N, C-alpha and C positions, 0 to 999 in steps of 0.2 A: 612772240613773233616767230614766224616760220623763217627758215634759213635756206638760202641757195648758195652753194659754192660754185662759182663759175670759172671757166677757163681750164676745165679738166682735160689733161692730155695723156694721162697714163693710168693704168689699172691700180697701182699702189696708192696714188692720191685719191682715186675714186673710192676705193674700199676704206681708206683711212677716214675720209669725210663722212661716209655712211656710218661707220662704226662710232664716229664722234657725235652722230645724231643729226646730220644734215637732212633736211626734208627734200631737197632737190639738188641735182648736179647740172651744171651748164656746160654745153659743148659748143665751141665756136666754129661755125662753118663759113668763116669769112677769111679769104686767102691772105688779106693784108694784115691780119692780126698775128702777133707773135705767138698767140695761143691757138692758132688754127689747127684743126684736126681733120683728117680725112674721114669720109663716110665709113670706110673699112675699119679704120682704127677705132672709131667711136662704137661701131657695132660689136667689135671684139670686146671692148670694155663692158658694154651694156649686157652682153651675154653672161658675164660673171657677177653681175650685181644681184643682190637679194631683192625680193618683191617689195612693193609699196614705196619705192623710191621714184620720185618724179625725174624724168630725163628731159631736159630742156635744150632745144636746138636754137642757136642764135644765128640770125640771118641779116645780111645787109645787101640791099639793092639786087635782089633776085626776083624771078617771077614765081607765081604761085605753083606752077608745075614743078619747079626745082625744090620748093619747100616741101611739097607733098611727097616727092620721090625720095628726098633725103631723109625725111622723117620715117618713111616706111622702111627704107633700107637699113637705117641705123637704129630702128626700134625706139624712136623718140616719142615721148608722150605729149609734148607741148612745143609749139614753135614760138620763139620770141622775135618779134619783128622790129628791127632797129632802124626803120626808115619810114618816111611818109608814104603811105599807100592808099589808094582809093577803095571804096567799098566793093568794087568789082573784084579787086585782088582778094579781099577777105572772104567774099562769097565763094571764090574758087578754091579756098583751102578746105581740105577734107581732114584736117587735124585741128585739135583745140589750139588756140593761139593767145598770145599776150602782146598787147600793144606797148610800145616803148615811147615815152615822152622825154625828149631831150630838152630839158627846161633851161630857158634863158632868163625867165622872169617869173614872178608870182602867178600871173595869169596862165602861163603854160601848164602849171601843175593841176589846173582845174579842167584841162582838156580830157575828154573821154571819161568824165567823172562817174558816169553810170556803169563803166566797165572796170574790172580789175585791170591794173596797168602797172608797168614798171616806170618809175620816174628817176631819171639820171641827169647829171649835170651836162649841159651842152658843151661839146668840144669838137674841134675840127675832125678828129678821128672818131672811131666808133668804139666806145667801151674801154674799160681797163685803164683809164687815164688817172684814176685816183683823185679826181676833182670833186670837191665837196659842195653840196648845195647850201644855200642860205636857209638855215632852219627857221628863221623868222617867217618865211613864206608859208610855212605849214601851220602856224598858229591860227586857231579858229577855223581850220579846214577839216572836213571829214576825211580821215586818212585810212579808214578800214578797208578800202579797196586798193591801197597803194603799196607796192613793193618798192622800197627805197634802195637806190644804188648810188655809188659815187663817193669815194673818199672814206669808206667805212673800214674799221679795223676792230681788234679786240679791246682797244682802249676807249672807243667812243660809242660802241653799239648800244651799251646799256642806257646811255643818255637819251635814246630815242623812244623808250618805252612810254613816256607820258603822251606821245602823239597818237598812239593806237594804230600804227602801221600794221598791215596784214603780214608783211614780211620784209626781210632785208636780203640784199644780194651783194656778195663780195667776190672780188677776184684778186686784184693786185695787193689788197690790204692783208692777205694771208699767204703771200708768196715768199719762198726762199729765193727764187729767181723766176724769170718770165714763164717757164714751163713746168715749174716744180712748186708744190705747196709746202708750207712749213707746218708740220703736224701740230706743234704746240700752239701756234697762232690760230689754226683752224679749230682745235678743241676749245680754246679759250673764247673765241668768237661765238661759237655755237652755244657754249655754256652761258655766256653773258646774255645772248639774245633770248634763250629759252628760259632763263631763271626768273 
């Protein structure tokens, strides 16, 4: 499974995650998040990263022009859209994107099934709540285009392998505090997901 470490707010954490083997880093451009990062701060981190690392920009309730401008200025390679948007919104994006399904029930995880998508547990806020999805929902479901998020950590990620998820996304599960990652947890999480 591919791994994304989300909620990156500083260069030390970014480099540590990359050296631990992370396939992608997530940057939260949502002001209400405790893991919010400015475009300038994200761009400064990205400038120091080695090649071949996916840089993912997380957005909530913004227009397509904001997504495009932010991704260009911060040198992001992918936009992660955490809200319901119409096709006109997606058509207006000039960056690759990932739809997010905030699942309340089993039927929700089947939405956008012909696209790669991130599936997270529904909660009132957006992301990082550490809420786990009901894994029974994924039984007999084609999961090869799903990136699973929500309530994951170094202790439970290995149990996901039989489902065949494309990847896993973690934020709060590998933190020492809201804006700081725990290096041991990050390394163990990536090791368990990749093994």
